N, CA and C atoms of all chains as a GROMACS GRO file, in nm:
protein
  600
    1MET      N    1   0.762  -2.945   0.700
    1MET     CA    2   0.681  -2.785   0.739
    1MET      C    3   0.544  -2.781   0.698
    2ASP      N    4   0.436  -2.735   0.780
    2ASP     CA    5   0.300  -2.767   0.724
    2ASP      C    6   0.284  -2.627   0.677
    3VAL      N    7   0.186  -2.600   0.599
    3VAL     CA    8   0.160  -2.497   0.546
    3VAL      C    9   0.137  -2.346   0.609
    4ILE      N   10   0.090  -2.376   0.773
    4ILE     CA   11   0.050  -2.277   0.849
    4ILE      C   12   0.224  -2.228   0.903
    5GLU      N   13   0.283  -2.322   0.927
    5GLU     CA   14   0.444  -2.274   0.990
    5GLU      C   15   0.534  -2.204   0.842
    6GLN      N   16   0.444  -2.263   0.752
    6GLN     CA   17   0.534  -2.197   0.615
    6GLN      C   18   0.482  -2.063   0.583
    7ILE      N   19   0.357  -2.018   0.626
    7ILE     CA   20   0.330  -1.910   0.584
    7ILE      C   21   0.406  -1.812   0.687
    8LYS      N   22   0.390  -1.854   0.841
    8LYS     CA   23   0.440  -1.772   0.944
    8LYS      C   24   0.568  -1.773   0.916
    9ALA      N   25   0.698  -1.852   0.839
    9ALA     CA   26   0.805  -1.830   0.847
    9ALA      C   27   0.812  -1.750   0.716
   10THR      N   28   0.747  -1.737   0.642
   10THR     CA   29   0.712  -1.620   0.537
   10THR      C   30   0.713  -1.450   0.598
   11ILE      N   31   0.590  -1.467   0.672
   11ILE     CA   32   0.582  -1.330   0.744
   11ILE      C   33   0.689  -1.296   0.809
   12SER      N   34   0.766  -1.387   0.876
   12SER     CA   35   0.859  -1.331   1.003
   12SER      C   36   0.994  -1.312   0.924
   13GLU      N   37   1.036  -1.358   0.780
   13GLU     CA   38   1.170  -1.327   0.745
   13GLU      C   39   1.151  -1.299   0.667
   14ASN      N   40   1.034  -1.233   0.574
   14ASN     CA   41   1.051  -1.079   0.538
   14ASN      C   42   1.016  -1.016   0.599
   15PRO      N   43   1.087  -0.852   0.588
   15PRO     CA   44   1.043  -0.743   0.615
   15PRO      C   45   0.920  -0.678   0.543
   16VAL      N   46   0.911  -0.719   0.418
   16VAL     CA   47   0.816  -0.658   0.294
   16VAL      C   48   0.739  -0.826   0.246
   17VAL      N   49   0.637  -0.818   0.243
   17VAL     CA   50   0.580  -0.944   0.162
   17VAL      C   51   0.437  -0.909   0.162
   18ILE      N   52   0.397  -0.933   0.030
   18ILE     CA   53   0.264  -0.888   0.018
   18ILE      C   54   0.205  -1.062  -0.096
   19PHE      N   55   0.126  -1.089  -0.014
   19PHE     CA   56   0.065  -1.203  -0.084
   19PHE      C   57  -0.061  -1.166  -0.134
   20MET      N   58  -0.074  -1.215  -0.296
   20MET     CA   59  -0.155  -1.133  -0.383
   20MET      C   60  -0.171  -1.247  -0.469
   21LYS      N   61  -0.311  -1.209  -0.554
   21LYS     CA   62  -0.352  -1.269  -0.684
   21LYS      C   63  -0.286  -1.232  -0.795
   22GLY      N   64  -0.187  -1.351  -0.860
   22GLY     CA   65  -0.103  -1.327  -0.947
   22GLY      C   66   0.024  -1.264  -0.930
   23THR      N   67   0.173  -1.200  -0.947
   23THR     CA   68   0.265  -1.164  -0.967
   23THR      C   69   0.253  -1.026  -0.966
   24PRO      N   70   0.355  -0.921  -0.892
   24PRO     CA   71   0.358  -0.763  -0.930
   24PRO      C   72   0.388  -0.718  -1.045
   25ASP      N   73   0.435  -0.820  -1.130
   25ASP     CA   74   0.439  -0.794  -1.258
   25ASP      C   75   0.323  -0.842  -1.349
   26PHE      N   76   0.262  -0.940  -1.361
   26PHE     CA   77   0.119  -0.980  -1.361
   26PHE      C   78   0.034  -1.029  -1.276
   27PRO      N   79   0.017  -0.860  -1.222
   27PRO     CA   80  -0.125  -0.899  -1.108
   27PRO      C   81  -0.244  -0.938  -1.195
   28GLN      N   82  -0.353  -1.003  -1.115
   28GLN     CA   83  -0.453  -1.130  -1.151
   28GLN      C   84  -0.576  -1.058  -1.121
   29CYS      N   85  -0.572  -0.921  -1.033
   29CYS     CA   86  -0.690  -0.881  -1.007
   29CYS      C   87  -0.657  -0.755  -0.954
   30GLY      N   88  -0.741  -0.668  -0.997
   30GLY     CA   89  -0.721  -0.468  -0.949
   30GLY      C   90  -0.680  -0.446  -0.831
   31PHE      N   91  -0.730  -0.531  -0.730
   31PHE     CA   92  -0.697  -0.492  -0.611
   31PHE      C   93  -0.542  -0.532  -0.556
   32SER      N   94  -0.496  -0.618  -0.597
   32SER     CA   95  -0.378  -0.677  -0.579
   32SER      C   96  -0.263  -0.634  -0.660
   33MET      N   97  -0.319  -0.546  -0.800
   33MET     CA   98  -0.227  -0.421  -0.910
   33MET      C   99  -0.209  -0.303  -0.810
   34ARG      N  100  -0.329  -0.260  -0.766
   34ARG     CA  101  -0.286  -0.155  -0.722
   34ARG      C  102  -0.218  -0.118  -0.587
   35THR      N  103  -0.233  -0.246  -0.493
   35THR     CA  104  -0.145  -0.230  -0.391
   35THR      C  105  -0.012  -0.268  -0.411
   36ALA      N  106   0.044  -0.398  -0.498
   36ALA     CA  107   0.151  -0.411  -0.546
   36ALA      C  108   0.210  -0.274  -0.624
   37GLN      N  109   0.124  -0.227  -0.671
   37GLN     CA  110   0.218  -0.053  -0.767
   37GLN      C  111   0.274   0.007  -0.601
   38ALA      N  112   0.168   0.017  -0.521
   38ALA     CA  113   0.227   0.121  -0.417
   38ALA      C  114   0.349   0.059  -0.360
   39LEU      N  115   0.392  -0.071  -0.341
   39LEU     CA  116   0.490  -0.103  -0.322
   39LEU      C  117   0.603  -0.099  -0.376
   40LYS      N  118   0.582  -0.100  -0.512
   40LYS     CA  119   0.703  -0.093  -0.596
   40LYS      C  120   0.692   0.043  -0.545
   41ALA      N  121   0.637   0.171  -0.584
   41ALA     CA  122   0.629   0.284  -0.561
   41ALA      C  123   0.743   0.346  -0.453
   42CYS      N  124   0.748   0.218  -0.368
   42CYS     CA  125   0.838   0.286  -0.212
   42CYS      C  126   0.980   0.244  -0.220
   43ASN      N  127   1.002   0.185  -0.338
   43ASN     CA  128   1.151   0.181  -0.401
   43ASN      C  129   1.225   0.118  -0.286
   44VAL      N  130   1.113   0.021  -0.268
   44VAL     CA  131   1.245  -0.119  -0.161
   44VAL      C  132   1.184  -0.232  -0.243
   45ASP      N  133   1.324  -0.329  -0.209
   45ASP     CA  134   1.265  -0.477  -0.242
   45ASP      C  135   1.164  -0.534  -0.160
   46PHE      N  136   1.085  -0.615  -0.235
   46PHE     CA  137   0.974  -0.704  -0.104
   46PHE      C  138   0.938  -0.798  -0.157
   47ALA      N  139   0.884  -0.880  -0.109
   47ALA     CA  140   0.874  -1.010  -0.120
   47ALA      C  141   0.729  -1.057  -0.159
   48TYR      N  142   0.696  -1.179  -0.217
   48TYR     CA  143   0.539  -1.169  -0.259
   48TYR      C  144   0.538  -1.313  -0.309
   49VAL      N  145   0.377  -1.345  -0.250
   49VAL     CA  146   0.311  -1.468  -0.274
   49VAL      C  147   0.208  -1.465  -0.369
   50ASP      N  148   0.190  -1.574  -0.473
   50ASP     CA  149   0.067  -1.579  -0.548
   50ASP      C  150  -0.009  -1.667  -0.518
   51VAL      N  151  -0.100  -1.628  -0.474
   51VAL     CA  152  -0.208  -1.723  -0.382
   51VAL      C  153  -0.292  -1.795  -0.457
   52LEU      N  154  -0.283  -1.788  -0.579
   52LEU     CA  155  -0.347  -1.802  -0.714
   52LEU      C  156  -0.254  -1.944  -0.738
   53ALA      N  157  -0.120  -1.961  -0.745
   53ALA     CA  158  -0.010  -2.066  -0.787
   53ALA      C  159  -0.039  -2.102  -0.629
   54ASN      N  160  -0.056  -2.127  -0.504
   54ASN     CA  161  -0.036  -2.182  -0.383
   54ASN      C  162  -0.193  -2.165  -0.322
   55PRO      N  163  -0.279  -2.261  -0.345
   55PRO     CA  164  -0.400  -2.261  -0.306
   55PRO      C  165  -0.401  -2.302  -0.116
   56GLU      N  166  -0.282  -2.378  -0.102
   56GLU     CA  167  -0.301  -2.384   0.041
   56GLU      C  168  -0.225  -2.278   0.098
   57ILE      N  169  -0.232  -2.222   0.086
   57ILE     CA  170  -0.166  -2.082   0.121
   57ILE      C  171  -0.284  -2.010   0.144
   58ARG      N  172  -0.329  -1.965   0.029
   58ARG     CA  173  -0.455  -1.899   0.001
   58ARG      C  174  -0.560  -1.952   0.070
   59ALA      N  175  -0.594  -2.072   0.129
   59ALA     CA  176  -0.712  -2.121   0.194
   59ALA      C  177  -0.660  -2.054   0.380
   60GLY      N  178  -0.552  -2.146   0.415
   60GLY     CA  179  -0.463  -2.103   0.544
   60GLY      C  180  -0.450  -1.941   0.596
   61LEU      N  181  -0.382  -1.838   0.514
   61LEU     CA  182  -0.339  -1.749   0.561
   61LEU      C  183  -0.447  -1.648   0.607
   62PRO      N  184  -0.559  -1.672   0.589
   62PRO     CA  185  -0.674  -1.594   0.627
   62PRO      C  186  -0.693  -1.636   0.798
   63SER      N  187  -0.718  -1.771   0.819
   63SER     CA  188  -0.710  -1.781   0.957
   63SER      C  189  -0.541  -1.733   1.070
   64VAL      N  190  -0.452  -1.687   0.996
   64VAL     CA  191  -0.324  -1.699   1.063
   64VAL      C  192  -0.337  -1.526   1.093
   65SER      N  193  -0.376  -1.452   0.977
   65SER     CA  194  -0.371  -1.328   1.015
   65SER      C  195  -0.509  -1.248   1.032
   66ASN      N  196  -0.614  -1.349   1.014
   66ASN     CA  197  -0.739  -1.294   1.114
   66ASN      C  198  -0.754  -1.172   0.989
   67TRP      N  199  -0.766  -1.244   0.852
   67TRP     CA  200  -0.815  -1.119   0.785
   67TRP      C  201  -0.866  -1.198   0.643
   68PRO      N  202  -0.994  -1.205   0.548
   68PRO     CA  203  -1.074  -1.241   0.500
   68PRO      C  204  -1.030  -1.244   0.321
   69THR      N  205  -0.948  -1.149   0.309
   69THR     CA  206  -0.924  -1.112   0.149
   69THR      C  207  -0.790  -1.112   0.150
   70PHE      N  208  -0.772  -1.071  -0.008
   70PHE     CA  209  -0.654  -1.099  -0.052
   70PHE      C  210  -0.710  -0.949  -0.136
   71PRO      N  211  -0.542  -0.883  -0.158
   71PRO     CA  212  -0.432  -0.892  -0.083
   71PRO      C  213  -0.409  -0.848   0.034
   72GLN      N  214  -0.288  -0.888   0.104
   72GLN     CA  215  -0.269  -0.911   0.225
   72GLN      C  216  -0.094  -0.851   0.256
   73VAL      N  217  -0.042  -0.725   0.285
   73VAL     CA  218   0.039  -0.669   0.325
   73VAL      C  219   0.095  -0.679   0.446
   74PHE      N  220   0.229  -0.770   0.510
   74PHE     CA  221   0.296  -0.739   0.607
   74PHE      C  222   0.419  -0.647   0.644
   75VAL      N  223   0.465  -0.580   0.740
   75VAL     CA  224   0.580  -0.513   0.726
   75VAL      C  225   0.637  -0.547   0.833
   76GLY      N  226   0.702  -0.584   0.851
   76GLY     CA  227   0.796  -0.605   0.987
   76GLY      C  228   0.745  -0.729   1.080
   77GLY      N  229   0.684  -0.859   1.011
   77GLY     CA  230   0.598  -0.953   1.061
   77GLY      C  231   0.442  -0.933   1.127
   78ASP      N  232   0.384  -0.791   1.087
   78ASP     CA  233   0.246  -0.748   1.122
   78ASP      C  234   0.173  -0.723   1.007
   79LEU      N  235   0.034  -0.764   1.024
   79LEU     CA  236  -0.054  -0.706   0.884
   79LEU      C  237  -0.032  -0.598   0.924
   80ILE      N  238  -0.015  -0.486   0.788
   80ILE     CA  239  -0.080  -0.406   0.825
   80ILE      C  240  -0.263  -0.376   0.764
   81GLY      N  241  -0.268  -0.422   0.623
   81GLY     CA  242  -0.406  -0.460   0.564
   81GLY      C  243  -0.425  -0.509   0.461
   82GLY      N  244  -0.499  -0.445   0.383
   82GLY     CA  245  -0.552  -0.526   0.255
   82GLY      C  246  -0.548  -0.374   0.139
   83CYS      N  247  -0.618  -0.366   0.038
   83CYS     CA  248  -0.596  -0.276  -0.104
   83CYS      C  249  -0.603  -0.127   0.007
   84ASP      N  250  -0.739  -0.115   0.055
   84ASP     CA  251  -0.773   0.030   0.081
   84ASP      C  252  -0.685   0.024   0.202
   85ILE      N  253  -0.665  -0.017   0.286
   85ILE     CA  254  -0.582   0.031   0.466
   85ILE      C  255  -0.415   0.057   0.361
   86THR      N  256  -0.364  -0.022   0.284
   86THR     CA  257  -0.191   0.013   0.262
   86THR      C  258  -0.206   0.137   0.104
   87LEU      N  259  -0.295   0.171   0.060
   87LEU     CA  260  -0.341   0.308  -0.020
   87LEU      C  261  -0.312   0.423   0.077
   88GLU      N  262  -0.387   0.370   0.176
   88GLU     CA  263  -0.456   0.479   0.252
   88GLU      C  264  -0.337   0.579   0.284
   89MET      N  265  -0.264   0.449   0.331
   89MET     CA  266  -0.138   0.482   0.427
   89MET      C  267   0.024   0.525   0.287
   90PHE      N  268  -0.017   0.477   0.173
   90PHE     CA  269   0.110   0.508   0.101
   90PHE      C  270   0.058   0.705   0.055
   91GLN      N  271  -0.069   0.733   0.044
   91GLN     CA  272  -0.110   0.854  -0.022
   91GLN      C  273  -0.052   0.936   0.123
   92LYS      N  274  -0.048   0.900   0.249
   92LYS     CA  275  -0.038   0.963   0.363
   92LYS      C  276   0.104   0.983   0.370
   93GLY      N  277   0.130   0.914   0.305
   93GLY     CA  278   0.341   0.909   0.283
   93GLY      C  279   0.368   0.820   0.442
   94GLU      N  280   0.270   0.722   0.491
   94GLU     CA  281   0.314   0.661   0.589
   94GLU      C  282   0.380   0.570   0.622
   95LEU      N  283   0.358   0.485   0.484
   95LEU     CA  284   0.359   0.336   0.396
   95LEU      C  285   0.538   0.344   0.366
   96GLN      N  286   0.544   0.431   0.324
   96GLN     CA  287   0.727   0.473   0.277
   96GLN      C  288   0.810   0.493   0.379
   97ILE      N  289   0.749   0.537   0.528
   97ILE     CA  290   0.835   0.523   0.604
   97ILE      C  291   0.844   0.437   0.708
   98LEU      N  292   0.759   0.306   0.710
   98LEU     CA  293   0.700   0.188   0.767
   98LEU      C  294   0.785   0.115   0.707
   99ILE      N  295   0.802   0.146   0.565
   99ILE     CA  296   0.856   0.030   0.518
   99ILE      C  297   1.035  -0.001   0.505
  100LYS      N  298   1.068   0.149   0.506
  100LYS     CA  299   1.203   0.173   0.480
  100LYS      C  300   1.264   0.169   0.657
  101GLN      N  301   1.174   0.168   0.778
  101GLN     CA  302   1.238   0.158   0.899
  101GLN      C  303   1.198  -0.022   0.922
  102ALA      N  304   1.121  -0.076   0.831
  102ALA     CA  305   1.153  -0.255   0.822
  102ALA      C  306   1.231  -0.286   0.776
  103VAL      N  307   1.299  -0.255   0.678
  103VAL     CA  308   1.381  -0.292   0.549
  103VAL      C  309   1.523  -0.256   0.658
  104SER      N  310   1.577  -0.160   0.668
  104SER     CA  311   1.682  -0.120   0.765
  104SER      C  312   1.660  -0.191   0.900
  105GLY      N  313   1.594  -0.184   0.943
  105GLY     CA  314   1.592  -0.262   1.099
  105GLY      C  315   1.625  -0.405   1.061
  106ALA      N  316   1.623  -0.428   0.985
  106ALA     CA  317   1.590  -0.606   0.929
  106ALA      C  318   1.754  -0.643   0.852
  107ARG      N  319   1.813  -0.531   0.839
  107ARG     CA  320   1.984  -0.550   0.794
  107ARG      C  321   2.076  -0.590   0.885
  108MET      N  322  -3.327  -1.235  -0.058
  108MET     CA  323  -3.310  -1.064  -0.020
  108MET      C  324  -3.157  -1.064  -0.124
  109ASP      N  325  -3.140  -0.938  -0.189
  109ASP     CA  326  -3.061  -0.915  -0.256
  109ASP      C  327  -2.905  -0.923  -0.169
  110ARG      N  328  -2.760  -0.912  -0.222
  110ARG     CA  329  -2.664  -0.895  -0.147
  110ARG      C  330  -2.637  -0.766  -0.103
  111VAL      N  331  -2.692  -0.641  -0.124
  111VAL     CA  332  -2.654  -0.557  -0.078
  111VAL      C  333  -2.718  -0.493   0.067
  112ALA      N  334  -2.866  -0.575   0.053
  112ALA     CA  335  -2.931  -0.614   0.168
  112ALA      C  336  -2.889  -0.650   0.291
  113LEU      N  337  -2.833  -0.826   0.235
  113LEU     CA  338  -2.766  -0.922   0.353
  113LEU      C  339  -2.615  -0.806   0.401
  114ILE      N  340  -2.558  -0.749   0.323
  114ILE     CA  341  -2.452  -0.699   0.405
  114ILE      C  342  -2.536  -0.559   0.466
  115ARG      N  343  -2.608  -0.536   0.446
  115ARG     CA  344  -2.654  -0.418   0.509
  115ARG      C  345  -2.755  -0.483   0.661
  116THR      N  346  -2.806  -0.497   0.673
  116THR     CA  347  -2.884  -0.584   0.808
  116THR      C  348  -2.744  -0.635   0.902
  117ARG      N  349  -2.627  -0.698   0.822
  117ARG     CA  350  -2.568  -0.728   0.934
  117ARG      C  351  -2.455  -0.614   0.981
  118LEU      N  352  -2.405  -0.527   0.897
  118LEU     CA  353  -2.356  -0.406   0.970
  118LEU      C  354  -2.449  -0.339   1.031
  119GLU      N  355  -2.585  -0.363   1.028
  119GLU     CA  356  -2.660  -0.233   1.111
  119GLU      C  357  -2.673  -0.304   1.258
  120ARG      N  358  -2.684  -0.392   1.217
  120ARG     CA  359  -2.669  -0.481   1.359
  120ARG      C  360  -2.527  -0.434   1.447
  121ALA      N  361  -2.424  -0.496   1.370
  121ALA     CA  362  -2.285  -0.519   1.420
  121ALA      C  363  -2.220  -0.353   1.463
  122LEU      N  364  -2.288  -0.291   1.397
  122LEU     CA  365  -2.185  -0.115   1.451
  122LEU      C  366  -2.303  -0.027   1.467
  123SER      N  367  -2.404  -0.011   1.461
  123SER     CA  368  -2.518   0.097   1.463
  123SER      C  369  -2.473   0.236   1.376
  124PRO      N  370  -2.449   0.224   1.310
  124PRO     CA  371  -2.336   0.312   1.193
  124PRO      C  372  -2.484   0.440   1.207
  125ARG      N  373  -2.413   0.577   1.179
  125ARG     CA  374  -2.484   0.679   1.199
  125ARG      C  375  -2.494   0.694   1.014
  126TYR      N  376  -2.418   0.664   0.970
  126TYR     CA  377  -2.395   0.633   0.799
  126TYR      C  378  -2.387   0.547   0.727
  127LEU      N  379  -2.489   0.463   0.650
  127LEU     CA  380  -2.413   0.359   0.613
  127LEU      C  381  -2.393   0.372   0.436
  128GLU      N  382  -2.343   0.291   0.352
  128GLU     CA  383  -2.332   0.334   0.200
  128GLU      C  384  -2.310   0.203   0.155
  129ILE      N  385  -2.428   0.150   0.091
  129ILE     CA  386  -2.328   0.015   0.060
  129ILE      C  387  -2.303   0.034  -0.154
  130ILE      N  388  -2.234  -0.001  -0.221
  130ILE     CA  389  -2.288   0.016  -0.313
  130ILE      C  390  -2.194  -0.110  -0.387
  131ASP      N  391  -2.313  -0.197  -0.487
  131ASP     CA  392  -2.250  -0.273  -0.611
  131ASP      C  393  -2.198  -0.276  -0.677
  132GLU      N  394  -2.017  -0.311  -0.681
  132GLU     CA  395  -1.969  -0.259  -0.787
  132GLU      C  396  -1.915  -0.397  -0.878
  133SER      N  397  -1.988  -0.479  -0.885
  133SER     CA  398  -1.993  -0.607  -0.913
  133SER      C  399  -1.982  -0.595  -1.055
  134ARG      N  400  -2.055  -0.486  -1.120
  134ARG     CA  401  -2.060  -0.507  -1.245
  134ARG      C  402  -1.936  -0.480  -1.329
  135LEU      N  403  -1.850  -0.406  -1.289
  135LEU     CA  404  -1.708  -0.364  -1.320
  135LEU      C  405  -1.616  -0.482  -1.268
  136HIS      N  406  -1.645  -0.577  -1.274
  136HIS     CA  407  -1.550  -0.713  -1.185
  136HIS      C  408  -1.628  -0.838  -1.305
  137ALA      N  409  -1.714  -0.805  -1.393
  137ALA     CA  410  -1.739  -0.901  -1.458
  137ALA      C  411  -1.649  -0.962  -1.530
  138GLY      N  412  -1.678  -1.145  -1.545
  138GLY     CA  413  -1.553  -1.212  -1.606
  138GLY      C  414  -1.461  -1.227  -1.546
  139HIS      N  415  -1.454  -1.155  -1.446
  139HIS     CA  416  -1.283  -1.193  -1.329
  139HIS      C  417  -1.328  -1.299  -1.263
  140ALA      N  418  -1.206  -1.381  -1.209
  140ALA     CA  419  -1.231  -1.514  -1.138
  140ALA      C  420  -1.332  -1.508  -1.061
  141GLY      N  421  -1.309  -1.443  -0.924
  141GLY     CA  422  -1.339  -1.426  -0.829
  141GLY      C  423  -1.478  -1.413  -0.813
  142ALA      N  424  -1.564  -1.325  -0.940
  142ALA     CA  425  -1.661  -1.283  -0.981
  142ALA      C  426  -1.780  -1.338  -0.979
  143ALA      N  427  -1.738  -1.492  -1.011
  143ALA     CA  428  -1.846  -1.555  -1.040
  143ALA      C  429  -1.923  -1.648  -0.914
  144GLN      N  430  -1.836  -1.631  -0.815
  144GLN     CA  431  -1.925  -1.685  -0.724
  144GLN      C  432  -1.969  -1.555  -0.598
  145GLY      N  433  -1.893  -1.484  -0.590
  145GLY     CA  434  -1.954  -1.334  -0.516
  145GLY      C  435  -1.938  -1.226  -0.570
  146GLY      N  436  -1.998  -1.132  -0.503
  146GLY     CA  437  -1.984  -0.941  -0.575
  146GLY      C  438  -1.854  -0.899  -0.505
  147HIS      N  439  -1.885  -0.811  -0.584
  147HIS     CA  440  -1.752  -0.732  -0.556
  147HIS      C  441  -1.840  -0.574  -0.521
  148PHE      N  442  -1.803  -0.527  -0.366
  148PHE     CA  443  -1.879  -0.408  -0.330
  148PHE      C  444  -1.780  -0.374  -0.260
  149ALA      N  445  -1.856  -0.181  -0.233
  149ALA     CA  446  -1.776  -0.067  -0.153
  149ALA      C  447  -1.893  -0.046  -0.028
  150ALA      N  448  -1.856  -0.007   0.083
  150ALA     CA  449  -1.906   0.065   0.160
  150ALA      C  450  -1.848   0.187   0.220
  151VAL      N  451  -1.964   0.254   0.292
  151VAL     CA  452  -1.873   0.396   0.394
  151VAL      C  453  -1.954   0.396   0.485
  152ILE      N  454  -1.878   0.365   0.586
  152ILE     CA  455  -1.959   0.292   0.701
  152ILE      C  456  -1.905   0.425   0.841
  153VAL      N  457  -1.991   0.471   0.839
  153VAL     CA  458  -1.964   0.584   0.984
  153VAL      C  459  -2.047   0.517   1.102
  154SER      N  460  -1.992   0.497   1.238
  154SER     CA  461  -2.029   0.415   1.323
  154SER      C  462  -1.898   0.502   1.480
  155GLU      N  463  -2.005   0.480   1.614
  155GLU     CA  464  -1.885   0.559   1.737
  155GLU      C  465  -1.776   0.459   1.790
  156LYS      N  466  -1.856   0.323   1.675
  156LYS     CA  467  -1.816   0.208   1.758
  156LYS      C  468  -1.641   0.219   1.691
  157PHE      N  469  -1.620   0.274   1.579
  157PHE     CA  470  -1.508   0.299   1.530
  157PHE      C  471  -1.373   0.378   1.613
  158HIS      N  472  -1.447   0.450   1.695
  158HIS     CA  473  -1.357   0.544   1.817
  158HIS      C  474  -1.223   0.468   1.860
  159GLY      N  475  -1.110   0.549   1.862
  159GLY     CA  476  -0.978   0.517   1.869
  159GLY      C  477  -0.949   0.373   1.825
  160LEU      N  478  -0.963   0.340   1.712
  160LEU     CA  479  -0.917   0.242   1.633
  160LEU      C  480  -0.869   0.216   1.546
  161SER      N  481  -0.746   0.170   1.520
  161SER     CA  482  -0.704   0.164   1.401
  161SER      C  483  -0.770   0.166   1.260
  162SER      N  484  -0.684   0.154   1.123
  162SER     CA  485  -0.801   0.147   1.023
  162SER      C  486  -0.800  -0.032   1.038
  163LEU      N  487  -0.683  -0.073   1.060
  163LEU     CA  488  -0.677  -0.233   1.091
  163LEU      C  489  -0.835  -0.297   1.153
  164ALA      N  490  -0.760  -0.277   1.273
  164ALA     CA  491  -0.919  -0.289   1.392
  164ALA      C  492  -1.046  -0.255   1.357
  165ARG      N  493  -1.071  -0.124   1.280
  165ARG     CA  494  -1.209  -0.100   1.208
  165ARG      C  495  -1.253  -0.245   1.114
  166HIS      N  496  -1.131  -0.214   1.039
  166HIS     CA  497  -1.191  -0.320   0.931
  166HIS      C  498  -1.246  -0.449   0.962
  167ARG      N  499  -1.130  -0.494   1.087
  167ARG     CA  500  -1.151  -0.646   1.123
  167ARG      C  501  -1.289  -0.643   1.173
  168LEU      N  502  -1.354  -0.532   1.247
  168LEU     CA  503  -1.467  -0.570   1.301
  168LEU      C  504  -1.616  -0.544   1.205
  169VAL      N  505  -1.502  -0.451   1.071
  169VAL     CA  506  -1.646  -0.499   0.975
  169VAL      C  507  -1.626  -0.611   0.884
  170TYR      N  508  -1.506  -0.683   0.844
  170TYR     CA  509  -1.522  -0.830   0.802
  170TYR      C  510  -1.604  -0.931   0.949
  171ALA      N  511  -1.551  -0.880   1.059
  171ALA     CA  512  -1.582  -0.979   1.187
  171ALA      C  513  -1.806  -0.983   1.162
  172ALA      N  514  -1.826  -0.873   1.130
  172ALA     CA  515  -2.000  -0.909   1.111
  172ALA      C  516  -2.057  -0.961   0.971
  173LEU      N  517  -1.942  -1.003   0.910
  173LEU     CA  518  -1.972  -1.073   0.773
  173LEU      C  519  -1.918  -1.185   0.731
  174THR      N  520  -1.903  -1.228   0.833
  174THR     CA  521  -1.839  -1.385   0.836
  174THR      C  522  -1.906  -1.509   0.762
  175ASP      N  523  -2.049  -1.547   0.788
  175ASP     CA  524  -2.084  -1.617   0.717
  175ASP      C  525  -2.140  -1.588   0.577
  176ILE      N  526  -2.126  -1.469   0.517
  176ILE     CA  527  -2.159  -1.460   0.387
  176ILE      C  528  -1.986  -1.407   0.310
  177MET      N  529  -1.891  -1.415   0.392
  177MET     CA  530  -1.769  -1.374   0.295
  177MET      C  531  -1.638  -1.476   0.376
  178PRO      N  532  -1.615  -1.503   0.287
  178PRO     CA  533  -1.634  -1.483   0.119
  178PRO      C  534  -1.716  -1.636   0.090
  179GLY      N  535  -1.792  -1.552   0.004
  179GLY     CA  536  -1.967  -1.630  -0.047
  179GLY      C  537  -2.018  -1.562  -0.081
  180GLU      N  538  -2.081  -1.499  -0.079
  180GLU     CA  539  -2.190  -1.386  -0.172
  180GLU      C  540  -2.105  -1.274  -0.183
  181VAL      N  541  -1.998  -1.225  -0.085
  181VAL     CA  542  -1.938  -1.124  -0.108
  181VAL      C  543  -1.795  -1.195  -0.124
  182HIS      N  544  -1.745  -1.142  -0.202
  182HIS     CA  545  -1.584  -1.159  -0.262
  182HIS      C  546  -1.470  -1.082  -0.232
  183ALA      N  547  -1.508  -0.911  -0.273
  183ALA     CA  548  -1.424  -0.854  -0.200
  183ALA      C  549  -1.524  -0.730  -0.126
  184LEU      N  550  -1.509  -0.678  -0.055
  184LEU     CA  551  -1.563  -0.515   0.012
  184LEU      C  552  -1.448  -0.436   0.039
  185SER      N  553  -1.465  -0.300  -0.047
  185SER     CA  554  -1.346  -0.192  -0.026
  185SER      C  555  -1.431  -0.153   0.120
  186ILE      N  556  -1.348  -0.068   0.186
  186ILE     CA  557  -1.400  -0.012   0.301
  186ILE      C  558  -1.345   0.085   0.332
  187GLN      N  559  -1.460   0.204   0.362
  187GLN     CA  560  -1.417   0.327   0.436
  187GLN      C  561  -1.484   0.372   0.569
  188ALA      N  562  -1.380   0.338   0.666
  188ALA     CA  563  -1.453   0.289   0.815
  188ALA      C  564  -1.432   0.431   0.906
  189LEU      N  565  -1.551   0.507   0.925
  189LEU     CA  566  -1.515   0.641   0.958
  189LEU      C  567  -1.572   0.685   1.092
  190THR      N  568  -1.508   0.754   1.194
  190THR     CA  569  -1.593   0.787   1.323
  190THR      C  570  -1.682   0.894   1.255
  191PRO      N  571  -1.795   0.928   1.343
  191PRO     CA  572  -1.880   1.029   1.300
  191PRO      C  573  -1.796   1.184   1.280
  192ASP      N  574  -1.723   1.196   1.352
  192ASP     CA  575  -1.634   1.316   1.340
  192ASP      C  576  -1.554   1.357   1.248
  193GLU      N  577  -1.498   1.230   1.188
  193GLU     CA  578  -1.424   1.220   1.052
  193GLU      C  579  -1.535   1.257   0.937
  194HIS      N  580  -1.627   1.197   0.952
  194HIS     CA  581  -1.713   1.216   0.863
  194HIS      C  582  -1.755   1.363   0.816
  195ARG      N  583  -1.807   1.424   0.924
  195ARG     CA  584  -1.813   1.497   0.941
  195ARG      C  585  -1.706   1.670   0.893
  196PHE      N  586  -1.595   1.617   0.900
  196PHE     CA  587  -1.466   1.730   0.902
  196PHE      C  588  -1.367   1.621   0.866
  197PRO      N  589  -1.384   1.588   0.747
  197PRO     CA  590  -1.281   1.473   0.658
  197PRO      C  591  -1.119   1.584   0.675
  198ASP      N  592  -1.098   1.687   0.639
  198ASP     CA  593  -0.985   1.755   0.685
  198ASP      C  594  -0.893   1.714   0.813
  199LYS      N  595  -0.980   1.710   0.882
  199LYS     CA  596  -0.913   1.630   1.049
  199LYS      C  597  -0.896   1.462   1.029
  200ALA      N  598  -0.892   1.437   0.951
  200ALA     CA  599  -0.933   1.262   0.963
  200ALA      C  600  -0.740   1.238   0.955
   0.00000   0.00000   0.00000
């Protein structure tokens, strides 16, 4: 499986996945840290990919998602955005609803 | 040209903003890995072109205007993309 297929599979197989720098417990970038914190605060299991440990994914994802920077958050197979949009949706309470729908729909 | 000016000319050309503020936050990120190559910036952009678009679509418009300098000169950009009405009446946004 090439890296583009691998990225697409990761996005479609996980109801919630963040591509970030570092890990949720050891983030390597402030934007990734704040975004992962918002996901954690939704109290739902989510997948993550550390793009610093996976340079091919880091290079390939922007062309798949049409989004140039990290982190990137996908819910139910769709890109919802990076740090700004994820935090904005969390503050409005929209992220929690979207994530719970995606997780229950996947069961 | 400094990097704020590089961003400004591209956003003005692509979005004809009513209001545009670009802040260089690179100093806040000095020493962090990505900061070695490019800067961190925050932009407040008020444009008619954001009407009827989701946040995701608005951010994509902004990034599309910066493809030749991002990644590169610009490592990270925090975006507030507002329509003129949302900018004037923030409570309704």
